[in-house]
Structures are given as structure tokens and as C-alpha cells.
N, CA, C and O atoms as CSV, one atom per row, in Angstrom:
chain,resi,resn,atom,element,x,y,z
A,1,UNK,N,N,15.408,-27.165,12.158
A,1,UNK,CA,C,14.742,-26.211,13.146
A,1,UNK,C,C,13.456,-24.847,12.670
A,1,UNK,O,O,13.444,-24.066,11.719
A,2,UNK,N,N,12.437,-25.063,13.889
A,2,UNK,CA,C,11.412,-24.457,13.567
A,2,UNK,C,C,11.412,-23.171,12.993
A,2,UNK,O,O,12.514,-22.630,13.081
A,3,UNK,N,N,10.196,-22.236,12.213
A,3,UNK,CA,C,10.195,-21.099,12.252
A,3,UNK,C,C,9.581,-20.372,13.445
A,3,UNK,O,O,8.766,-21.016,14.106
A,4,UNK,N,N,9.842,-19.197,13.791
A,4,UNK,CA,C,8.882,-18.621,15.079
A,4,UNK,C,C,8.040,-17.930,14.486
A,4,UNK,O,O,8.291,-17.360,13.424
A,5,UNK,N,N,6.965,-17.879,15.058
A,5,UNK,CA,C,5.601,-17.167,14.241
A,5,UNK,C,C,5.659,-15.861,14.501
A,5,UNK,O,O,5.995,-15.169,15.462
A,6,UNK,N,N,4.958,-15.555,12.640
A,6,UNK,CA,C,5.372,-14.410,12.169
A,6,UNK,C,C,4.172,-13.150,13.519
A,6,UNK,O,O,3.038,-13.493,13.854
A,7,UNK,N,N,4.721,-12.060,13.924
A,7,UNK,CA,C,4.262,-11.031,14.740
A,7,UNK,C,C,2.835,-10.803,13.439
A,7,UNK,O,O,2.872,-10.665,12.216
A,8,UNK,N,N,1.745,-10.851,14.386
A,8,UNK,CA,C,0.321,-10.173,13.354
A,8,UNK,C,C,0.049,-8.695,14.708
A,8,UNK,O,O,-0.039,-8.650,15.935
A,9,UNK,N,N,0.021,-8.102,14.035
A,9,UNK,CA,C,-0.550,-6.808,14.261
A,9,UNK,C,C,-2.021,-6.382,14.609
A,9,UNK,O,O,-2.886,-6.181,13.756
A,10,UNK,N,N,-2.169,-6.287,15.733
A,10,UNK,CA,C,-3.644,-6.096,16.625
A,10,UNK,C,C,-4.391,-4.160,16.622
A,10,UNK,O,O,-5.444,-3.572,16.868
A,11,UNK,N,N,-3.275,-3.931,16.262
A,11,UNK,CA,C,-4.119,-2.274,16.084
A,11,UNK,C,C,-4.621,-1.914,15.054
A,11,UNK,O,O,-4.070,-2.555,14.159
A,12,UNK,N,N,-5.398,-1.216,14.622
A,12,UNK,CA,C,-6.719,-0.520,13.554
A,12,UNK,C,C,-5.691,-0.807,11.868
A,12,UNK,O,O,-5.770,-1.649,10.973
A,13,UNK,N,N,-4.807,0.379,12.118
A,13,UNK,CA,C,-3.782,0.588,11.207
A,13,UNK,C,C,-2.814,-0.816,10.758
A,13,UNK,O,O,-3.260,-1.540,9.868
A,14,UNK,N,N,-1.623,-1.122,11.342
A,14,UNK,CA,C,-1.721,-2.697,11.209
A,14,UNK,C,C,-2.320,-3.599,10.535
A,14,UNK,O,O,-2.088,-3.983,9.388
A,15,UNK,N,N,-3.123,-3.943,11.293
A,15,UNK,CA,C,-3.787,-4.781,10.154
A,15,UNK,C,C,-4.517,-4.147,8.952
A,15,UNK,O,O,-4.928,-4.898,8.067
A,16,UNK,N,N,-4.723,-2.692,8.850
A,16,UNK,CA,C,-4.811,-2.527,7.722
A,16,UNK,C,C,-3.828,-2.780,6.288
A,16,UNK,O,O,-3.989,-3.313,5.191
A,17,UNK,N,N,-2.572,-1.958,7.110
A,17,UNK,CA,C,-1.414,-2.451,6.147
A,17,UNK,C,C,-0.780,-3.842,6.070
A,17,UNK,O,O,-0.026,-4.018,5.113
A,18,UNK,N,N,-0.991,-5.022,7.055
A,18,UNK,CA,C,-0.736,-6.136,6.639
A,18,UNK,C,C,-1.865,-7.253,5.775
A,18,UNK,O,O,-1.890,-8.417,5.376
A,19,UNK,N,N,-2.713,-6.055,5.806
A,19,UNK,CA,C,-4.009,-6.850,4.835
A,19,UNK,C,C,-3.648,-6.796,3.358
A,19,UNK,O,O,-4.290,-7.482,2.563
A,20,UNK,N,N,-2.151,-5.623,2.748
A,20,UNK,CA,C,-1.959,-5.521,1.412
A,20,UNK,C,C,-0.904,-7.063,1.007
A,20,UNK,O,O,-0.137,-7.795,1.633
A,21,UNK,N,N,-1.493,-6.957,-0.555
A,21,UNK,CA,C,-0.299,-8.021,-1.213
A,21,UNK,C,C,0.918,-7.677,-1.513
A,21,UNK,O,O,1.106,-6.740,-2.289
A,22,UNK,N,N,1.848,-8.297,-1.014
A,22,UNK,CA,C,3.287,-7.468,-1.130
A,22,UNK,C,C,3.927,-8.090,-2.223
A,22,UNK,O,O,3.208,-8.990,-2.655
A,23,UNK,N,N,5.314,-7.944,-3.041
A,23,UNK,CA,C,6.212,-8.179,-3.280
A,23,UNK,C,C,7.578,-7.604,-3.563
A,23,UNK,O,O,7.504,-6.416,-3.248
A,24,UNK,N,N,8.592,-7.832,-3.935
A,24,UNK,CA,C,9.561,-7.079,-4.289
A,24,UNK,C,C,9.361,-6.238,-5.216
A,24,UNK,O,O,8.563,-6.384,-6.142
A,25,UNK,N,N,10.412,-4.864,-4.933
A,25,UNK,CA,C,10.171,-3.681,-5.558
A,25,UNK,C,C,10.580,-2.550,-5.539
A,25,UNK,O,O,11.287,-2.538,-4.532
A,26,UNK,N,N,10.626,-1.266,-6.116
A,26,UNK,CA,C,10.660,-0.331,-5.864
A,26,UNK,C,C,9.641,0.975,-5.057
A,26,UNK,O,O,8.611,1.271,-5.664
A,27,UNK,N,N,9.859,1.540,-4.057
A,27,UNK,CA,C,8.814,2.305,-3.428
A,27,UNK,C,C,8.692,3.802,-4.530
A,27,UNK,O,O,9.580,4.361,-5.174
A,28,UNK,N,N,7.511,4.056,-4.427
A,28,UNK,CA,C,7.366,4.876,-5.415
A,28,UNK,C,C,7.634,6.812,-4.552
A,28,UNK,O,O,7.712,7.969,-4.964
A,29,UNK,N,N,7.670,6.251,-3.520
A,29,UNK,CA,C,7.319,7.486,-2.512
A,29,UNK,C,C,8.943,8.023,-1.720
A,29,UNK,O,O,9.561,9.087,-1.748
A,30,UNK,N,N,9.141,6.979,-1.201
A,30,UNK,CA,C,10.801,6.857,-0.418
A,30,UNK,C,C,12.121,6.253,-1.886
A,30,UNK,O,O,13.348,6.209,-1.797
A,31,UNK,N,N,11.471,5.981,-2.767
A,31,UNK,CA,C,12.052,5.764,-3.464
A,31,UNK,C,C,13.167,4.017,-3.118
A,31,UNK,O,O,13.760,3.652,-4.133
A,32,UNK,N,N,13.345,3.290,-2.113
A,32,UNK,CA,C,14.004,2.592,-1.817
A,32,UNK,C,C,13.878,1.220,-2.617
A,32,UNK,O,O,12.690,0.936,-2.775
A,33,UNK,N,N,14.548,0.500,-3.042
A,33,UNK,CA,C,14.843,-0.490,-3.808
A,33,UNK,C,C,14.990,-1.770,-3.179
A,33,UNK,O,O,15.748,-1.856,-2.213
A,34,UNK,N,N,14.185,-3.074,-3.716
A,34,UNK,CA,C,14.419,-4.187,-3.747
A,34,UNK,C,C,13.947,-4.333,-2.157
A,34,UNK,O,O,14.764,-4.792,-1.359
A,35,UNK,N,N,12.510,-3.905,-1.665
A,35,UNK,CA,C,11.956,-3.778,-0.363
A,35,UNK,C,C,10.345,-4.725,-0.997
A,35,UNK,O,O,10.032,-5.196,-2.090
A,36,UNK,N,N,9.919,-4.677,-0.155
A,36,UNK,CA,C,8.068,-5.214,-0.231
A,36,UNK,C,C,7.897,-3.996,-0.530
A,36,UNK,O,O,8.435,-3.000,-0.045
A,37,UNK,N,N,6.829,-4.124,-1.670
A,37,UNK,CA,C,6.269,-3.012,-2.371
A,37,UNK,C,C,4.480,-3.971,-2.800
A,37,UNK,O,O,4.134,-5.052,-3.276
A,38,UNK,N,N,3.845,-2.756,-2.269
A,38,UNK,CA,C,1.733,-3.179,-2.773
A,38,UNK,C,C,1.728,-2.224,-3.681
A,38,UNK,O,O,2.559,-1.319,-3.769
A,39,UNK,N,N,0.640,-2.434,-4.489
A,39,UNK,CA,C,0.453,-1.578,-5.497
A,39,UNK,C,C,-0.743,-0.734,-4.354
A,39,UNK,O,O,-1.671,-1.268,-3.746
A,40,UNK,N,N,-0.276,0.914,-4.337
A,40,UNK,CA,C,-1.344,1.385,-3.941
A,40,UNK,C,C,-1.824,2.966,-4.941
A,40,UNK,O,O,-1.160,3.913,-5.363
A,41,UNK,N,N,-3.160,2.635,-5.000
A,41,UNK,CA,C,-3.541,3.333,-6.153
A,41,UNK,C,C,-3.483,3.403,-7.414
A,41,UNK,O,O,-3.124,2.388,-8.009
A,42,UNK,N,N,-3.811,4.587,-8.165
A,42,UNK,CA,C,-3.287,5.086,-9.442
A,42,UNK,C,C,-3.365,6.252,-9.810
A,42,UNK,O,O,-4.229,7.079,-9.519
A,43,UNK,N,N,-2.255,6.386,-10.616
A,43,UNK,CA,C,-1.835,8.088,-11.007
A,43,UNK,C,C,-2.855,7.812,-12.712
A,43,UNK,O,O,-2.798,6.749,-13.329
A,44,UNK,N,N,-3.317,8.478,-12.963
A,44,UNK,CA,C,-3.847,9.164,-14.371
A,44,UNK,C,C,-3.114,10.115,-15.206
A,44,UNK,O,O,-2.503,10.999,-14.606
A,45,UNK,N,N,-3.070,10.095,-16.357
A,45,UNK,CA,C,-2.469,11.273,-16.612
A,45,UNK,C,C,-2.961,10.722,-18.186
A,45,UNK,O,O,-3.392,9.585,-18.376
A,46,UNK,N,N,-2.786,11.897,-19.402
A,46,UNK,CA,C,-3.482,12.165,-20.843
A,46,UNK,C,C,-2.481,10.927,-21.212
A,46,UNK,O,O,-2.963,10.600,-22.297
A,47,UNK,N,N,-1.564,10.177,-21.025
A,47,UNK,CA,C,-0.599,9.337,-21.352
A,47,UNK,C,C,-1.237,7.588,-20.812
A,47,UNK,O,O,-0.976,6.548,-21.417
A,48,UNK,N,N,-1.922,7.677,-19.801
A,48,UNK,CA,C,-2.893,6.298,-19.538
A,48,UNK,C,C,-2.784,6.158,-17.809
A,48,UNK,O,O,-2.869,7.077,-16.994
A,49,UNK,N,N,-2.575,4.741,-17.553
A,49,UNK,CA,C,-2.817,5.136,-15.582
A,49,UNK,C,C,-1.386,4.010,-15.950
A,49,UNK,O,O,-0.943,3.275,-16.833
A,50,UNK,N,N,-1.091,4.525,-14.535
A,50,UNK,CA,C,0.140,4.036,-13.905
A,50,UNK,C,C,0.181,3.316,-12.305
A,50,UNK,O,O,0.221,4.085,-11.344
A,51,UNK,N,N,0.172,2.167,-12.125
A,51,UNK,CA,C,-0.214,2.215,-10.537
A,51,UNK,C,C,1.213,2.049,-9.663
A,51,UNK,O,O,2.221,1.371,-9.866
A,52,UNK,N,N,0.985,2.600,-9.032
A,52,UNK,CA,C,2.337,3.082,-8.088
A,52,UNK,C,C,2.785,2.086,-6.933
A,52,UNK,O,O,1.787,1.937,-6.228
A,53,UNK,N,N,3.655,1.469,-6.512
A,53,UNK,CA,C,3.830,1.106,-5.326
A,53,UNK,C,C,4.634,1.113,-4.414
A,53,UNK,O,O,5.824,0.972,-4.696
A,54,UNK,N,N,4.358,1.226,-3.490
A,54,UNK,CA,C,4.563,1.551,-2.082
A,54,UNK,C,C,5.058,0.571,-1.065
A,54,UNK,O,O,4.420,-0.479,-0.985
A,55,UNK,N,N,6.255,0.762,-0.143
A,55,UNK,CA,C,6.749,0.007,0.856
A,55,UNK,C,C,5.795,-0.235,1.985
A,55,UNK,O,O,4.709,0.318,1.808
A,56,UNK,N,N,5.901,-0.849,2.990
A,56,UNK,CA,C,4.343,-1.356,3.923
A,56,UNK,C,C,5.227,0.288,5.251
A,56,UNK,O,O,4.497,0.457,6.228
A,57,UNK,N,N,6.103,0.949,5.251
A,57,UNK,CA,C,6.196,2.078,6.253
A,57,UNK,C,C,5.788,3.402,5.297
A,57,UNK,O,O,5.801,4.429,5.977
A,58,UNK,N,N,5.352,3.685,3.588
A,58,UNK,CA,C,4.627,4.463,3.596
A,58,UNK,C,C,3.261,4.503,2.983
A,58,UNK,O,O,2.661,5.491,2.559
A,59,UNK,N,N,2.861,3.196,3.014
A,59,UNK,CA,C,1.519,2.708,2.816
A,59,UNK,C,C,0.769,3.017,4.413
A,59,UNK,O,O,-0.411,3.347,4.525
A,60,UNK,N,N,1.649,2.847,5.500
A,60,UNK,CA,C,1.215,2.973,6.959
A,60,UNK,C,C,0.954,5.014,7.234
A,60,UNK,O,O,0.018,5.580,7.799
A,61,UNK,N,N,2.282,5.664,6.520
A,61,UNK,CA,C,2.030,6.753,6.562
A,61,UNK,C,C,0.928,7.307,5.545
A,61,UNK,O,O,0.188,8.089,6.141
A,62,UNK,N,N,0.676,7.193,4.564
A,62,UNK,CA,C,-0.395,7.632,3.876
A,62,UNK,C,C,-1.359,7.129,3.887
A,62,UNK,O,O,-2.178,7.452,3.027
A,63,UNK,N,N,-1.777,5.864,5.107
A,63,UNK,CA,C,-3.107,5.480,5.600
A,63,UNK,C,C,-3.087,6.464,6.564
A,63,UNK,O,O,-4.047,7.225,6.450
A,64,UNK,N,N,-2.317,6.732,7.503
A,64,UNK,CA,C,-2.642,8.285,8.750
A,64,UNK,C,C,-2.723,9.079,8.331
A,64,UNK,O,O,-3.874,9.482,8.499
A,65,UNK,N,N,-1.768,10.196,7.374
A,65,UNK,CA,C,-2.580,11.222,6.328
A,65,UNK,C,C,-3.817,11.180,6.014
A,65,UNK,O,O,-4.341,12.263,6.274
A,66,UNK,N,N,-4.667,10.301,5.496
A,66,UNK,CA,C,-5.713,9.762,4.905
A,66,UNK,C,C,-7.021,9.983,6.005
A,66,UNK,O,O,-8.056,10.650,6.021
A,67,UNK,N,N,-6.400,9.110,6.818
A,67,UNK,CA,C,-7.319,8.705,7.821
A,67,UNK,C,C,-7.376,10.518,8.837
A,67,UNK,O,O,-8.512,10.949,9.033
A,68,UNK,N,N,-6.573,11.098,9.196
A,68,UNK,CA,C,-6.335,12.070,9.596
A,68,UNK,C,C,-7.570,13.350,8.811
A,68,UNK,O,O,-8.582,13.869,9.281
A,69,UNK,N,N,-6.795,13.514,7.272
A,69,UNK,CA,C,-7.744,14.514,6.491
A,69,UNK,C,C,-9.247,14.112,6.862
A,69,UNK,O,O,-10.083,14.916,7.274
A,70,UNK,N,N,-9.473,12.689,6.647
A,70,UNK,CA,C,-10.990,11.979,7.007
A,70,UNK,C,C,-11.814,12.837,8.504
A,70,UNK,O,O,-12.981,13.219,8.591
A,71,UNK,N,N,-11.086,12.898,9.175
A,71,UNK,CA,C,-11.065,13.218,10.722
A,71,UNK,C,C,-11.675,14.483,10.270
A,71,UNK,O,O,-12.884,14.698,10.347
A,72,UNK,N,N,-11.072,15.062,9.940
A,72,UNK,CA,C,-10.825,16.881,9.747
A,72,UNK,C,C,-12.357,17.021,9.119
A,72,UNK,O,O,-13.013,17.873,9.719
A,73,UNK,N,N,-12.952,16.466,8.207
A,73,UNK,CA,C,-13.682,16.466,7.722
A,73,UNK,C,C,-15.124,15.715,8.100
A,73,UNK,O,O,-16.183,15.818,7.480
A,74,UNK,N,N,-14.971,15.268,8.782
A,74,UNK,CA,C,-15.514,14.293,9.993
A,74,UNK,C,C,-16.469,13.190,8.809
A,74,UNK,O,O,-17.676,13.028,8.630
A,75,UNK,N,N,-15.448,12.694,8.284
A,75,UNK,CA,C,-16.019,11.430,7.109
A,75,UNK,C,C,-15.528,10.022,7.960
A,75,UNK,O,O,-14.883,10.025,9.008
A,76,UNK,N,N,-15.963,8.952,7.292
A,76,UNK,CA,C,-15.459,7.816,7.770
A,76,UNK,C,C,-14.976,7.271,6.599
A,76,UNK,O,O,-15.514,7.351,5.495
A,77,UNK,N,N,-13.294,6.364,7.050
A,77,UNK,CA,C,-12.640,6.463,6.164
A,77,UNK,C,C,-12.869,5.187,5.120
A,77,UNK,O,O,-13.428,4.166,5.518
A,78,UNK,N,N,-12.421,5.318,3.841
A,78,UNK,CA,C,-12.701,3.948,3.184
A,78,UNK,C,C,-11.621,3.403,2.169
A,78,UNK,O,O,-11.150,3.659,1.061
A,79,UNK,N,N,-11.513,2.531,3.167
A,79,UNK,CA,C,-10.226,1.634,2.508
A,79,UNK,C,C,-10.305,0.413,1.583
A,79,UNK,O,O,-11.109,-0.475,1.867
A,80,UNK,N,N,-9.574,0.312,0.560
A,80,UNK,CA,C,-10.161,-1.003,0.210
A,80,UNK,C,C,-8.626,-1.479,-0.545
A,80,UNK,O,O,-7.643,-0.748,-0.662
A,81,UNK,N,N,-8.725,-2.629,-0.912
A,81,UNK,CA,C,-7.961,-3.218,-1.511
A,81,UNK,C,C,-7.233,-3.201,-2.814
A,81,UNK,O,O,-6.677,-4.299,-2.827
A,82,UNK,N,N,-6.867,-2.474,-4.106
A,82,UNK,CA,C,-7.090,-2.813,-4.728
A,82,UNK,C,C,-6.358,-4.175,-5.816
A,82,UNK,O,O,-5.350,-4.830,-5.553
A,83,UNK,N,N,-7.382,-4.316,-7.251
A,83,UNK,CA,C,-7.061,-6.055,-7.395
A,83,UNK,C,C,-5.546,-6.059,-7.291
A,83,UNK,O,O,-4.887,-5.111,-6.864
A,84,UNK,N,N,-4.955,-7.453,-7.812
A,84,UNK,CA,C,-3.377,-7.241,-7.694
A,84,UNK,C,C,-3.257,-7.392,-9.277
A,84,UNK,O,O,-4.074,-8.113,-9.850
A,85,UNK,N,N,-2.416,-6.835,-9.890
A,85,UNK,CA,C,-1.744,-7.177,-11.555
A,85,UNK,C,C,-0.633,-7.419,-11.026
A,85,UNK,O,O,-0.122,-6.907,-10.030
A,86,UNK,N,N,-0.119,-8.502,-11.957
A,86,UNK,CA,C,1.140,-8.630,-11.662
A,86,UNK,C,C,2.207,-7.808,-12.694
A,86,UNK,O,O,2.055,-7.612,-13.900
A,87,UNK,N,N,3.278,-7.411,-11.871
A,87,UNK,CA,C,3.905,-6.406,-12.224
A,87,UNK,C,C,4.503,-6.791,-13.856
A,87,UNK,O,O,5.269,-7.741,-14.015
A,88,UNK,N,N,4.095,-6.024,-14.880
A,88,UNK,CA,C,4.664,-5.818,-16.091
A,88,UNK,C,C,3.438,-6.196,-17.117
A,88,UNK,O,O,3.449,-5.979,-18.328
A,89,UNK,N,N,2.345,-6.829,-16.341
A,89,UNK,CA,C,0.734,-7.356,-16.965
A,89,UNK,C,C,0.130,-5.943,-17.200
A,89,UNK,O,O,-1.059,-6.259,-17.230
A,90,UNK,N,N,0.148,-4.661,-17.378
A,90,UNK,CA,C,-0.557,-3.052,-16.684
A,90,UNK,C,C,-0.083,-2.865,-18.160
A,90,UNK,O,O,-0.816,-2.016,-18.668
A,91,UNK,N,N,1.022,-3.399,-19.227
A,91,UNK,CA,C,1.227,-2.812,-20.527
A,91,UNK,C,C,0.591,-3.346,-21.285
A,91,UNK,O,O,0.466,-2.959,-22.447
A,92,UNK,N,N,-0.109,-4.639,-20.667
A,92,UNK,CA,C,-1.214,-5.539,-21.869
A,92,UNK,C,C,-1.912,-5.351,-21.807
A,92,UNK,O,O,-2.757,-5.867,-22.539
């Protein structure tokens, strides 16, 4: 049996969300476990840096919040894909 083709997003936000590389893990925002997550930014403290991972739905919500904030400031969005670091490699 052949696989059906995957749905490809055509809207701008859907394309941005689909561009991230995903792996199985826990979302830092909604705490869902064993879902597809992607590295989403950095949290920096005196103890060091922690890369949070977010699920697709939370990535979409965060990107929407970011774009709306930029619209209020009349600024163009700057969204980049962070370099991928395999989990566990952060401690090295």
C-alpha cells in the first residue's frame, strides 16, 4: 500500500511552522509529552543556557504572538531556524 502525500502548508505561518526540524519530546509550554517538538529559542540564566523545545501548536501560537507584537511596533518579523543540537549534547 502506498503512502498518501503529506499535506503541505501554503499559508505563511504554516510554512514557517513546517520549516522547523522536529523530534519526539516534551513541550516546555503546554507540557505535552511524547509529541513532536522543536528547539525554540534560548533561556539564559546565571547557571547557563537551556534550549526550550515546543510542539507545533505552541510554536504556531508563539509565532503568531511575535508577529502581532511586531505589527503593533510597525516592525518586520525576523524569524530564523536555530542550529539543531541533538538532545543531551547541550551538557557537553
